BASEVO-436451 format. One record per residue: x, y, z of N, C-alpha, C, O in turn. Coordinates in pm, whole numbers, plus 50000, padded with zeros to 5 digits. Example, Ala and Ser with C-alpha at 12.3 -4.5 7.8 and 13.67 -1.06 7.14 Angstrom:
2
513194943150780512304955050780513204967050780514244966850846/512854977550708513674989450714512905000350787513415011450804/
***
This chain:
331
428592926218630428912930618777429552916718881428982905818892/430322919018920430712910418993429742905419142429372914619214/429352891319183428562885319295429062896119371428272905019403/430382897019408430912903319524431042915519511431272919819398/430892926919648431722941819659431722942619726431012936719808/432752952919749432872961419872433312974519837434162976619749/432492987319935432972997919857432183008319947431003006219975/432823019019990432383029920052431493040319970431783042119852/430143049120043428723051119982428473058920091429043056920198/427723067020075426853070620186425743065620246424963059320174/425543066720337423893061720377423323074620475423963080320563/421893077520431421793086620497422233103520554422043112120640/422993100020421424123111820442425093106920508425943114520553/425173093820528426713091120626427483085320592426973077120516/428973083220601430133076020575429543059620576429423055420691/429253052020493429233041720476430343034720430431293040420377/430253019720450430913007120395429692996920361429192990320452/429242995620232428572984620130429542975320119430712977620087/428802958320162429372949220108428012940220052427022938920123/428102933919907427112928919858428242911919775429282909419714/427022905119834427062893119765426122884919771425532880419869/425922882219607424582876519535423362883519588423102894919550/422532876819682421562882619732421642889519865420622893819921/422772890419913422812895020045423552905220018424402904119929/423322921320113423582935820098423672935620286422912930620368/425242944920306425082949320440425732965320416426402971220331/425172967820533425732985120571426522986220691426032982320798/427782991420685428012996320818428503009720810429093014320712/428213016720930428713029520942430103033821084430123037521202/431123030120968432413025721082432223043121181432403043021303/431953053221124432473067921219431313066921348431713071321456/430003061621344428853057921424428883045721493427953037621486/430023043721566430323034321650430413018921562429953008821615/430823018521469431543012121385429823000121380429942988021401/428543005821354427832997021344427252991421214427022997921112/427052977221236426162972421107425212980321123425292987721221/424392980921062423312990821015422442982720936421392981120998/422422978120847421352967820768422362955020730423522955020690/421412944120758421892934120637420212929820601419262930920679/420172925220473419592921020396419652914820307420752913820254/418202906020232418432898320110417602908620032416622915120067/418062908419957417852918219844416912916319741416212924819687/417002899719711415952894319642414452895719672413482900019610/414722888819824413482891519861412552900019972411472898120028/413492909519971413232921720006413412921120249413202929720335/413782909120255414342912720356415072918820463416282916920463/414632925120545415582932020614415402927720733414362927920798/416652922720768417072915020926417252926721028416402927621117/418172934721023417812946521140417332955921169416732964221102/417552955521265416162974421266417222984221204418392985221243/416482993421072417623004921033416663018221138415903015821232/416943028821095416263038321116415333041420981415323031820904/414673051020943413453046520861414103061420761414723071320800/413663057720633414743069920581414443085620608413303089320579/415133093220649415223106720711415323105620842415343116220904/415383095520905415393095121042416823088321123416903082721232/417883091321021418843091721085419343098321261420223093121330/418623108821295419073113021404418553108621495418843114721598/417713098321510416763092321577418303080521613418753078521726/418773075221501419593066121512420763073121592421363064321653/421363086421619422383091121651421803091321795422603086421875/420673095421849420353100221978419963086822063419643085422181/420103078621970419593062922048420523048021963419923038521910/421753049121968422293041321862422193026221926422363015221873/421893029322040421823013022137420703006822030420962994922018/419843009621970418683004421957418763000921789417682996921745/419513001621721419282996721555420762990221480421942993421495/420352983821427421642977721392422342968721471421672959721521/424112969221506424462959021558425742963721649426912961021621/425242972221779426002978521844427042974121938426912963722003/428072981821946429302969821990429142981422129429122993522112/429022974322275428802973122410430372967222468430722955422470/431022977122505432162976422588432622988322655433122998722613/432172982022835431202972422887430262971822852429712982022810/429612959722851428312962522827427342962322944427762957023047/426032967622943424652967323011425402980823105426222989723083/424362974923248424932982123329425862981223469426572972423518/425592990723496427462991523644427043003023743426803014823718/427022996323859426033003423990426433015123975427603016623939/425633026123996426343039524036427723041223990428613046924053/427863035323865428953044523765429963033323807430953033523733/430023021523926431593020223954431723006023887430962996423875/433183008923842433572996923772435312990523871436422994323836/435072980323994435822979923995436972968823977436702956923986/437992972523957438732958923931440692965423930441162976623908/441392951123967442362947823959443272960024095444372965624092/442142959624200442852971024280442292984424286442352989824396/441612993024160441133003124180439583000324133439032989724101/439243009524138437553017624098437203021623977436043025223996/437463023723846436953035523795435693040923769434733034623813/435513049523717434543056523731434103064023612434633073223551/432463054623587431923057723439430863069423461430253070023568/430633080223346429263083823402428003075823373427763067223288/426973083523513425873080023508424723085023438424143095523468/424423077823349423893083123235422683072523254421943075023159/422313065723302420653060023308419923066823425420063061723536/419313075523415418503083223559418243076123641418673073723753/417263071423561415923062523602416413050723731415863048423838/418043042823650418793037423766419563037623841419873028723920/420213052523823421213058123903422483048223828423323045623913/422723043823733423473033723687424143034723546423463035923444/425933034123544425953035923424425463025023315425343013423355/425253027123215424353020323085425293016022927424883022022828/426383007022906426143007422749427933007222714428562999422643/428403019522799429993017522748429963022022693428893027722672/431403025122583431613033122545431813033522323431583042022238/432213022822322432473022822188431613022222058432033021921942/429713021822118428933022722046428723036521967428043038621867/429363043622027429573062021988430223068421934430123079221874/431433056821969432943062421903433223062821710432683058121610/434123069521735434223062121574435703054921547436833057521590/435153044521454436053033121377436633038421300436233048121237/438283030021284438953030121148438863021521045438913009921084/438753022920919438073012520794439663007620800440453016920789/440082997920813441472988820810441682986520718442702990720664/440682977320644440472970520552439062968420504438052966820573/439222968720324437302967720232438312960720185439482963520209/437782946720081437612942819964436992929419950436132924720024/437592923019833436512912119801437752898319732438942898619701/436892889519731437942874019706436922868819616435962874519564/437332857619609435962849719442434852841219531434072832919486/435002846419699433972838419726433082849219849432032846919909/433962861119853432882869719949433452881719976434602882819932/432972892120042433102906220052433272905120195432862896020267/434062917720233434212919520376434902936120424435062946620361/435172932120558435362947520546436212945120730435932938520830/437292954720692437642950320924437702970420954437912979620875/437342970221129436962983121156437972980821299438062970721369/438732995221312439422993021438439233005021524439443016521488/438773001021646439243012021749440493010921843440533002621934/441623020421814442573016021900442593029321974442433040721930/442933023422144442533031722228444273034922349444863028122432/444433047322297445363050822395445243063322415444303069122362/446453072822523446263078222605445573091122548445103099222627/445523093122424444543104122308443423099822253442993106222158/442763089522294441563085022234440283091322386440193088122505/439753098222325438343101122425438323087422529438423088522651/438203076522469437603065722600439123061122679438993051822758/439883064222672440753065422770440413069922904440533064823015/440033078522870438993087223057438503080723128438523084823244/437883068523105436743060323154437753044523186437663036823282/438853043923043439143026423056440883027823008441413023522905/441323033223093442883038823105443863027523062444933024323113/443203022422950444363006022937444463014122806443793023822771/445733005722723445973006322547445342993322491445462982022538/444762996522403444132983022358443522986422216443222998222193/443312976922118442822973121996441582967222013441282959922107/440912970221924439262968921952439172961421791440112966021726/438602954321729438682949221576437462942321540437292930821580/436362949721451435482942421389435862938121283436542945921216/435602925021228435732919821085434362911021055433872901121110/433902920420930432532916020900433082909920757433862915620682/432342893920733432472889320605430882887220544430022882720620/430572890320419429862883120339429742877320233430132881520124/428962863120264429282857220150427732849920096426692855920122/427682836620020426602832220029425992826220160424812823020178/426932825420240426612813920390426122826320473425922822820589/425852840620451425372853020540426562859220611427782858920591/425822864520695426772876220747427612867720874427072862220969/429382868320839429962862920952430892876121049431562883520977/430922878021151431282889121239432452880821329432302870521394/433652888921311434492882221412435002896521487435082907921442/435352890321644435812901521714437192896621758437532885121786/437992909021756439472907721767439792916321937438982925521942/440252916222006440832921622134441962922322154442302912122094/442902926622194444322927222225444862939422310445072951322288/444962932822392445602948322504446862943522466447332932222450/447422958322453448742970722394449082974122516450152980022519/448612972722612449682977322726449972968722835449592957022828/450802974122967451452964823046450522961323143450672951123211/449232971723162448062967323266447112956823196446782956623077/446562944023347446062937623328444922946823308444762954923399/443702947523161442602950623091441102941523104440932929823068/439992952123173438932939523165438012936923005437532946522946/437932927022968437532917722855435982915522925435472907022998/435562927122864433672925222892432642934222778432262945922789/432422926922698431532930722621430272922222554430122910022566/429312932422471428112921222439428072933222294428812942322257/426682926722237426472930622112424652933022141423872924022171/424312947122121422782950122167422182946422004421642955021934/422402931321956421622930721802420242936221862419882934221978/419462944121757418562944421725417612943221601417552950521502/416872931721635416472919121547414912927021460414262933421543/414522927321373413122932421273412112916421298412252904521270/411242924021357410082912821345408802919221314408162926121394/408472916821199408762912921077409862916921012410362928221008/410272905520955412292911720878411522910720711412292913320619/410212907420676409252905120575408482917920546407672919320637/408402925020483407382930220462406102927620414405362937420406/405592915220375404532905320369403952901120494402742902220512/404712896420582404072891720709404022903220824404552914320822/403382898320906403212902021047403482897921125403502885621124/403912905721259404492899521374404042888621419404832879621445/403092887421433401992874821433402772861521406403032851421471/403042866621269403762849721233404832847521267405232836621225/406162857721378406442846921386407042845821558406572852321650/408422833921572408122822421675409552828921654409992834121552/410292826821801411722828721844412312822121960411792826022065/413102814621973413902801922014415242808922073415752818822022/415662803322172416922813822224417442801722346416742796822435/418772799122320419802789122392419912798322546420862802122615/418662799322554418912804522705419052797222835418212788322817/419632794522975419732784323087419022792023185417922795223139/419202796323301418822802723424418292815423430419182823223396/417202821723460416832837223465417872843123622417872838623737/418402850823581419162859223670417892868723729417102874523655/417852869023858416492878923994417312894223945418462897323976/416662899823889417162913923906416772924224005415542923824009/417162932324079416372944824163415322954824090414902955323974/415112961224184414452975424101415472983424029415102990623936/416902982724066417752989423980418092985423867418562993823791/417972970523819417592958423699419202957523730419952958723633/419852955123880421162945723870420852932923962420072931624056/421942922123887421472907123946421702909624128422442916424200/420372897924150420652897324291421982889624326422752892224418/422042882124257422922868624243422182853024290422742842424320/420432857024283420122849424258419172843824157418852852924080/418532831324124418082825823997416612828624016416332830324135/415782829323949414022826423907414222811223828414942803823761/413102813023888412402797323788411932806823680411532818223700/412072798423523411492804223426409722801023415409152790723449/409252810323371407562807823352407932799723203408952795623148/406242800223171405752793323051406662795922952407502788022908/406402810322911406702818422823408282814622821408472809522711/409442814922890410482814822911410882797622850411642795622756/410332789022911410502776122814410172770122715410472759122670/409132782622664408772776322542409962784522453410492776622374/410462796622446411362803422438412882793722411413592793022311/412982788422517413982781322553413732766822436414702761122387/412252762522405412542748322366411872750222196412442749622087/410362752822234410152750222042410182763921996410662765221883/409762775022057409832788022046408242795022085407202789122109/408572812722080407352816022132407362830422067408392835822027/406152835922062405932851221981406892855822058407132851622171/407822869221969408762873622065407682884522154407802886122275/407022888922100405832900922169404722897422251403772905322259/404732883322331403872881522383403832881122568403052876422652/404782886722571405232893322711406422905922707407042908422604/406562910922792407762920122782408532916522859408142913822972/409822915122826411252912022870412332918922826412652920922708/412982923222942414032927923030415222920023051416382921823086/414502910723019415862897323111417152893523120417982894723030/417382888323243418952883023209419052866523198418532859623285/419652861423101419622850923156421462841323121422192845223029/421862828823218422952820423152422772816223023421632815322979/423712813622957423442804722803423712790722849424562785622921/422382784922762422642768522758422732763922682421682758222652/423702762122601424192753722457423322740222423423192730322496/422922741822329421892730522307422712720822152422882728222054/423032710422139423472708322034425152710622022425762707621919/425772716122141427032719922128426962739922054428012746222039/425632745722021425542763621999424982767922096424082762622161/425622780422113424252794322119423562802022023423952808921928/422592799622062422732807421882420652811321960420082805922055/420102823121856418742826521856418232826321684418672831421581/416782815621728416712816121587414792818521602413922813921676/414822828921481413342836921429413112834521357413742838121257/412022826421350411182816321230409992828121175409372834921256/409812829021054408902832920974407782827020977407812825420855/406802822321005405732806621011405492810520865405732800920793/405152820120805404372822920694404812818820616404122811920541/406152820720592407232818420480408052808220531409112805820473/407632800020660408232789420662410272796120630410772792220525/410942803020700412262809420662412492814420828411862822120900/413432807920845414152810620975415632820220991416452822020901/415672823321067416782837121073417292831321193416722832221302/418722823721169419872820121283420652827621300421222829921193/421252836321420422092840321511422592836121582422212838921696/424032824221567425162816521591425912827821669426152838621616/426282824721803427172838421833428142828621909429032834021976/428062812421907429382810622040429342808322133428982815622225/429792794922139429792793622315430562803022435430142804622550/431592807722386432182823422414431192829122515431512830822633/430322831022481429242847122501428302835922642427372828622610/428712836922764428082829722852426452836422886425542828822918/426262848822876425262852522923424382858422836425042862822741/422922861022818422352868322709421362878422782420772874922885/421222888122740420312897122750419112896022689419492892022579/417952896622682416742896922599415892911022621415712915822733/415532915622527414932926322558414002937222446414482946922387/413262934922441411652933722308410602950222325409492953022278/411542958422411411042973422377409582974122462408722980022397/409202970022575407952967222657407352958222572406132957622585/407972949222466406692941522424405722947322329404492946522325/406552953222256406412966022142406602958221994407642952621957/405632958921936406472946521834407252952921701407362965221697/407702946221610408702958821521410092950221541410482945321435/410632948321616412092945221680412242939321793411212938921860/413552932521859413952932121927414752931721975415492935021882/415662929722090417342928322084417812916422192417862918922312/418122904222142418732892822171420182897722218420722904022128/420802896722310422012907022293422842892022357422432885822455/423922888822285425002878622326425972883622414426952888022353/426042884422537426772889022639428202878922686428242866622684/428852884522711430562876922732430122877122943430522868323019/429282889022987429292886523151428202890523176427422897323109/428062882923356426932889723418426962904223428428052910023423/425642911923444425162921123386426392926823544426962918623616/426502940723560427402944523639428112938223722428112942623837/428902926523692429902918223690430722919623817430642912423917/431842934223786432952937423901431922944124011432442952724083/431032942424026430172947424096429832934824244429742937824363/429732922824188429242914324275430472903624348431622907724364/430032888624393431102887524458431232871424431432012863424482/430222869524334430262857224224431512852424205432302860424255/432512836124120433282836224115433652839023973432932834623883/434842846923942434632853023837434552845723696434182852523601/434852833023676435292821023622433592814723533433262809323427/432732821723703430892817823618430272831423607429042832723614/431122842323588429862852423586430852858323432430472868823380/432152850123366432512855423267433562872723258434002879323164/433592874123404434642883423449436182881523411436772874723495/436742884623334438062881123301438492894423237437822902723175/439982894023273440872903323174442022898723063442792889023068/441912905822993443722904222884444962909722977444812920623032/446192902222996447372905423019448092909522904447792907722786/449312916722965450242925222830449972912322698449882900222719/449882918622577449902909522477448742903622396448372905022280/448222894722525447332891622511445902892422374445822902822309/445182884322354444812884022202443112880022257443352873822360/441502880322242440632876322277440032875622151440262885522083/439172865322087438692862421957437422855221967437332846822056/436682856721908435352852321856434482853421768434272865521762/433592846621670433492847721559431952841521574431792830021616/430842849921536429142845721513429072848721359429752854221273/427992842621372426982840521190425792842921239425282838321341/425112855021110423892852821109423442846220975424302844920888/422452842820957422262834620828421242826620844420972821320952/420282824320692418962819120658418802807620636419272802720534/418132800920718417602784220711416202787720603415612798520593/415922774920529414572772420472414342761120470413262757020426/
***
């Protein structure tokens, strides 16, 4: 049997794409938000992403933002569901009643199309796409013509994630998105949450108001966050629903999660195109947390800060934006 395989099958009764490369396995659900629901090391029994437990796929469908790798487009919160853009105000549904905001955009719940699935001598891969036009349900809220592609490649060097966004229309379109990546801690069955330490290339912490929207001001990092930025910290030592600027280290922008019992580190290297981080740990509940690489500041269109500073930008007709990230193990 080949070391590299790419095929369609089912995952808890849902259409799925499986990629295999040596000891690694990845599973995507194209019709459920293009979510990369699983990334595993089958030799060592590691499960790096939070998956729904067997028989709990309906839990995932009810709350797809906290499993696997959901695509948020546009990401995070928008005040009163309003998105000012290019002289108009787009209206999004207010779907977070506690804050009165719109949360997380539209692509993590829509169906994606499998465009390409295959293998080479070095890897297995899948490309899925969402093509938004007048007939697509997302067009109601984002009235632009565009193509969003995700390409995942699995090899001995882990899981590579390529994003491609192209404006197919004549209007300037917003290019704001994030991954709400749900990382398992512990990822090894034999380890405890307390065995884990996390590091992230965070910079300054944005002050958030009672509606979880940035005020435009910064807050000083506390000792927990200073450790998060440097030697690493227990991921559930305190509740996190925090927004940070990105501050690259050694030219890279990444999250590292180390299992201190095993001496194994999971690296999520997202690239320096992502200027912000959200980090959320489900009110310090052990089991998983979400280091979310984000292009833009939360609620960016509703702020007065310079667009270049907060990642608020658009794509003109025919323009393409691309970025590549990687999730891999170092021991």
